[in-house]
Structures are given as structure tokens and as C-alpha cells.
C-alpha positions, 0 to 999 in steps of 0.5 A: 495532501491527507495529513492525519495526526493526533489521537482519538476514534475516526471513520471516514468516507472520501470520494475522488471524481477524476474527469474526462481526461484530468489528472488527480494526484492523492498523497494520503500520510497516516502519522496517528498517536499509539492509540488511534484507532481509524477506518477510512473509505476512499472512492475513485472514479476516472473518466475518460482517459483520466490519470488518477495517482494514489499515495497511501502511507500509514505509519502510526495508529493501534488499528488502520484500515485504509479501503480503496475503490477505483472504478474506470466509468470510461475508456482510456484512464490510467491509475496508480496506487501505491503504499508504503507501511512500518507497524511496530508491535501491538500495530495492525496496519491493514490496505484492502484495494479493489480495482474495477475495469468494466470499460476498454484500454484503460490501465492499472498498477497497484505497488504496495511494500510493508516493512515489521518489526515486533517484541515477543518481550512486549506483551503486546499484540504481534505487529501484523499488517494485511493486504487485499489486493482485488481486481476486477476485469469485467467481459468489456474491458479489453485491452485491459493492462493492469500490475498489482504487487505486494512485498513485505519484509518482516525484521524481526520475530513477533511480527505477522504480513498478511497478502491476498492477492485476488484477481477475477477476469472475464475477458482472454484480451487483457493483461494481467500479473499479480505479484506477492513476496515475503522477506525475512530479516533473520539477527545477525545473518543478514545486517550484521556481516552487511553492516559490521561498523553499524548498530543493528538498528541503523542496519535495520534502517537501512536496508528498510531504506533499500526496500522501500527506494523502488516505490518512495523515489516516485511519490510526489511528496518529499516527506515520504521519501524521506520515510 
């Protein structure tokens, strides 16, 4: 587990080498103070029949960018990339992912979910999230099975979610799917009728929990599930 807290300006580079038939689970949590600027690069190299599970949770910081790269070095690899993020006004949270399928019979699954809550009256920049999901399936990577999804829940005005899926396929012998979805929660239209006895803030929290429920229970980190 990589648990990040405190203040400052940081840049780091982390490499994960998963050998043949090895299994690795990584949990990365960015719960920074409001003034933090952090740029992080994660590289993962998978051997034959290797399994990687990477969980990224981004909550704090003024500007946080996580760039992830996964490359399959042999056949039979399996990579699962899960992400949760929540942006308030004044925050810019960015996730840029690339999965490079260069060998046959490998699998990748990417599921990132985010929620945003801005405040147009705060005088701060809008809450802003960016997700870029790149998948490259090379000509030799026959039998590839890849799936990527990004979903965003916009809770208020003063918030913007950008989602850019990119899929490049050099072989017809593969299965590749990509999805993106944005939902905007209008004040009073959804929250108050569904939860008439709850204050609006509590109701919004319940909606966010329901929205992220499909991904967070899969996380091996209890703290991630509680987010």
C-alpha cells in the first residue's frame, strides 16, 4: 500500500515488475492536504501468466496527476486497474492510463469512477477531473481481451469531468470494449425526493456511495471501501 498524506510539491516514478506466474496487488491512496501538487508515474511490466491488480484512490491535493503504464512482456498476463476519485472546487485530479498489449492471450480490465462537487460562489476554480484511457493492441497480440470504463457523477454546478478513451487495434483477432458515462445530479430533482428525511449533504453522500459501490467492494483495502 502507498498511502500519501501531508503538504508539499512532489514528483515520483514507481516501477512494478511482476515475474512469470507472479501476482501483485497495489493500493495507491492520495489523501493530500489542499495545497499539494503531485505528479506520479507508475510503470508495470508483466511476465508470462502474471497478474496485476492496481487500485488508485485520489481524494486530496490541489493538482494530482497519476500516469499509469502497463506492458505485457509475454502471453497469458492479466491486469486490472481500478480507480476512485472525488474532486471539490479548486481541485484538478487527472488519471492517464496506457495498456500496451504486445503478446497473445492477455487480458486487461480498467474501471475508473469519479464524483465532482463544485461551488460557483467560492471564487476558486471549478472542480475538474480528467481521465484518459489508452489501449494499444499490437498485431502480434491475438486473443486479447480488454475492457475499459470511465463513469463520472457531477453533483453540482461548478464542476467538469473530461473523459477520453482511445483504442488502437492492429489485429482483428481480439475483443475490445470501451465505455464512458457522465451523470449530472440536479439540485432537488433527484436527491430530495429519493431521500426526503435526509439533509441534502447526507443525501448526496448516499448517492455517491451507491454510484461507486460496484467498484469499491472489489478493492482489497478496507479504507478504500469506506470512501
